[in-house]
Backbone as JSON, one array per atom type, in Angstrom:
{
  "sequence": "MTSKISQKILVPLDGSKNSLRGLNMALVLAKPAESSIIGLNVFSCPSVFRISSEIKNKIKKKSNNIVQQAEAISKKSKRAVYRHY",
  "N": [[3.69, -25.7, -21.38], [3.69, -23.82, -18.45], [2.34, -20.97, -16.83], [3.34, -18.69, -14.29], [2.23, -16.75, -11.62], [3.67, -13.8, -10.35], [5.68, -13.85, -7.36], [5.67, -11.69, -5.68], [3.71, -8.81, -5.35], [3.56, -5.5, -6.14], [1.89, -2.74, -4.88], [0.9, 0.46, -5.46], [-0.14, 2.91, -3.19], [-2.25, 5.57, -2.64], [-4.44, 6.39, -1.36], [-6.57, 6.93, -2.98], [-9.63, 6.0, -4.72], [-9.03, 4.4, -6.91], [-6.48, 3.36, -6.26], [-7.1, 1.78, -4.07], [-8.85, 0.0, -5.26], [-7.0, -1.23, -6.87], [-5.51, -2.53, -4.9], [-7.43, -4.37, -4.0], [-7.66, -5.94, -6.33], [-5.07, -6.95, -6.46], [-5.11, -8.55, -4.18], [-6.93, -10.5, -4.98], [-5.52, -11.67, -7.12], [-3.27, -12.58, -5.77], [-4.03, -14.56, -3.98], [-4.54, -17.33, -5.08], [-1.96, -17.95, -5.91], [-0.5, -17.67, -3.68], [0.99, -15.36, -3.26], [2.99, -12.58, -2.09], [1.98, -9.35, -1.02], [2.99, -6.09, -1.5], [2.49, -3.02, -0.26], [2.86, 0.33, -1.22], [3.49, 3.54, -0.16], [4.45, 6.71, -0.79], [5.96, 9.84, -0.14], [7.26, 12.6, -1.66], [9.57, 15.24, -1.5], [11.34, 17.98, -2.7], [14.74, 18.47, -1.72], [15.49, 21.07, -1.39], [13.5, 22.42, -0.18], [12.32, 23.26, 3.0], [10.57, 21.51, 5.41], [8.06, 22.07, 7.72], [7.55, 20.85, 11.07], [4.88, 20.58, 11.61], [3.7, 20.22, 9.08], [4.99, 17.86, 8.36], [3.86, 16.14, 10.26], [1.17, 16.17, 9.42], [1.43, 14.92, 6.93], [2.37, 12.41, 7.74], [0.17, 11.54, 9.22], [-1.78, 11.35, 7.19], [-0.61, 9.33, 5.63], [-0.67, 7.22, 7.49], [-3.44, 6.88, 7.67], [-3.98, 5.92, 5.11], [-2.62, 3.48, 5.19], [-4.09, 2.23, 7.21], [-6.55, 1.94, 5.89], [-5.76, 0.1, 3.93], [-5.07, -2.04, 5.58], [-7.59, -2.7, 6.64], [-8.95, -3.56, 4.34], [-7.34, -5.73, 3.6], [-7.65, -7.45, 5.78], [-10.22, -8.39, 5.43], [-9.83, -10.17, 3.41], [-8.25, -11.95, 4.62], [-5.46, -11.55, 4.64], [-2.21, -10.45, 5.57], [-0.98, -7.23, 6.56], [1.97, -5.49, 6.62], [3.76, -3.03, 8.34], [6.21, -0.58, 7.56], [8.54, 1.83, 8.33]],
  "CA": [[4.32, -24.6, -20.68], [2.8, -23.23, -17.47], [2.72, -19.62, -16.4], [3.28, -18.54, -12.85], [2.07, -15.38, -11.17], [4.8, -13.32, -9.55], [5.62, -14.13, -5.93], [5.46, -10.43, -4.98], [2.93, -7.85, -6.11], [3.73, -4.15, -5.6], [0.67, -1.95, -5.05], [1.04, 1.85, -5.02], [-1.31, 3.34, -2.42], [-2.32, 7.0, -2.36], [-5.72, 6.64, -0.71], [-7.64, 7.14, -3.96], [-10.47, 4.83, -5.0], [-8.34, 3.52, -7.85], [-5.4, 2.61, -5.61], [-7.73, 0.76, -3.23], [-9.32, -1.04, -6.18], [-5.79, -1.97, -7.25], [-5.19, -3.43, -3.78], [-8.4, -5.48, -4.06], [-7.29, -6.81, -7.45], [-3.85, -7.65, -6.06], [-5.51, -9.6, -3.23], [-7.55, -11.58, -5.76], [-4.46, -12.35, -7.87], [-2.27, -13.17, -4.88], [-4.55, -15.69, -3.2], [-4.25, -18.68, -5.6], [-0.52, -18.15, -6.07], [0.11, -17.42, -2.38], [1.97, -14.29, -3.44], [3.04, -11.5, -1.11], [1.6, -8.04, -1.53], [3.73, -5.0, -0.89], [1.85, -1.72, -0.48], [3.86, 1.4, -1.21], [3.01, 4.91, -0.05], [5.65, 7.54, -0.77], [5.83, 11.28, -0.28], [8.55, 13.15, -2.09], [9.69, 16.69, -1.44], [12.72, 18.35, -3.03], [15.53, 18.78, -0.53], [15.68, 22.52, -1.26], [12.42, 22.94, 0.65], [12.27, 22.82, 4.4], [9.2, 21.19, 5.8], [7.84, 22.26, 9.15], [7.12, 19.63, 11.77], [3.42, 20.51, 11.48], [3.4, 19.62, 7.78], [5.44, 16.46, 8.44], [2.86, 15.4, 11.03], [-0.01, 16.0, 8.56], [1.77, 13.91, 5.93], [2.43, 11.12, 8.43], [-1.21, 11.17, 9.57], [-2.44, 10.91, 5.96], [-0.03, 8.02, 5.28], [-1.21, 6.23, 8.43], [-4.83, 6.62, 7.27], [-3.93, 5.07, 3.92], [-2.22, 2.14, 5.64], [-5.23, 1.66, 7.93], [-7.51, 1.5, 4.87], [-5.21, -1.12, 3.33], [-5.19, -3.09, 6.58], [-9.0, -3.1, 6.72], [-9.26, -4.32, 3.13], [-6.62, -7.01, 3.6], [-8.22, -8.32, 6.81], [-11.4, -9.03, 4.85], [-9.38, -11.3, 2.57], [-7.39, -12.76, 5.49], [-4.05, -11.35, 4.29], [-1.57, -9.56, 6.53], [-0.31, -6.01, 6.1], [3.09, -5.15, 7.49], [4.18, -1.63, 8.24], [7.64, -0.28, 7.63], [8.75, 3.28, 8.22]],
  "C": [[3.31, -23.99, -19.71], [3.28, -21.84, -17.12], [2.53, -19.52, -14.9], [3.15, -17.06, -12.52], [3.25, -15.03, -10.28], [4.6, -13.61, -8.07], [5.38, -12.86, -5.11], [4.71, -9.47, -5.9], [3.06, -6.49, -5.42], [2.48, -3.33, -5.92], [0.91, -0.53, -4.55], [-0.26, 2.3, -4.35], [-1.23, 4.84, -2.16], [-3.64, 7.39, -1.7], [-6.87, 6.86, -1.68], [-8.44, 5.86, -4.15], [-9.74, 3.86, -5.92], [-7.22, 2.73, -7.19], [-5.97, 1.52, -4.71], [-8.35, -0.35, -4.08], [-8.15, -1.88, -6.66], [-5.38, -2.95, -6.16], [-6.15, -4.62, -3.78], [-8.05, -6.45, -5.18], [-6.04, -7.6, -7.11], [-4.17, -8.78, -5.09], [-6.13, -10.79, -3.96], [-6.47, -12.38, -6.5], [-3.5, -13.11, -6.97], [-2.75, -14.46, -4.22], [-4.21, -17.06, -3.81], [-2.76, -18.97, -5.72], [0.24, -18.01, -4.76], [1.24, -16.4, -2.48], [1.9, -13.3, -2.29], [2.62, -10.21, -1.79], [2.37, -6.99, -0.76], [3.03, -3.7, -1.26], [2.89, -0.63, -0.32], [3.17, 2.75, -1.18], [4.22, 5.79, 0.14], [5.27, 9.0, -0.87], [7.19, 11.83, -0.61], [8.51, 14.67, -2.02], [11.13, 17.05, -1.77], [13.48, 18.81, -1.79], [15.78, 20.28, -0.37], [14.59, 23.16, -0.41], [12.56, 22.4, 2.07], [10.81, 22.61, 4.77], [9.07, 21.34, 7.31], [7.37, 20.95, 9.78], [5.6, 19.47, 11.69], [3.03, 19.84, 10.16], [3.83, 18.15, 7.77], [4.41, 15.61, 9.17], [1.59, 15.17, 10.22], [0.23, 14.92, 7.52], [1.77, 12.52, 6.56], [1.03, 10.62, 8.79], [-1.95, 10.66, 8.33], [-1.92, 9.53, 5.54], [-0.56, 6.93, 6.2], [-2.66, 5.88, 8.09], [-4.88, 5.7, 6.06], [-3.59, 3.64, 4.3], [-3.37, 1.47, 6.39], [-6.32, 1.18, 6.97], [-7.04, 0.18, 4.25], [-5.32, -2.29, 4.3], [-6.63, -3.61, 6.65], [-9.39, -3.96, 5.52], [-8.6, -5.69, 3.17], [-7.15, -7.96, 4.66], [-9.44, -9.06, 6.29], [-11.0, -10.24, 4.01], [-8.41, -12.2, 3.32], [-5.94, -12.74, 5.06], [-3.48, -10.34, 5.28], [-0.97, -8.35, 5.84], [0.78, -5.7, 7.11], [3.49, -3.71, 7.26], [5.69, -1.53, 8.32], [7.79, 1.22, 7.42], [10.19, 3.57, 7.92]]
}
């Protein structure tokens, strides 16, 4: 009986050292199996709160920084990062 690593690996990204270490581990696991890596960065706010455009822009900027970090790490391992908004 052979075991097979999943074809897709979901990596939660919040910009912390641990999430970036998780991305590095996912890259190591994905390479031999040629798996895809999906990075996920989510911000949740209850709908009862209104968020100003200034706060939205700060959140978007932080998310973009997290994605840029993930891109830099993945380029070192020659894996692609795709953005989706």
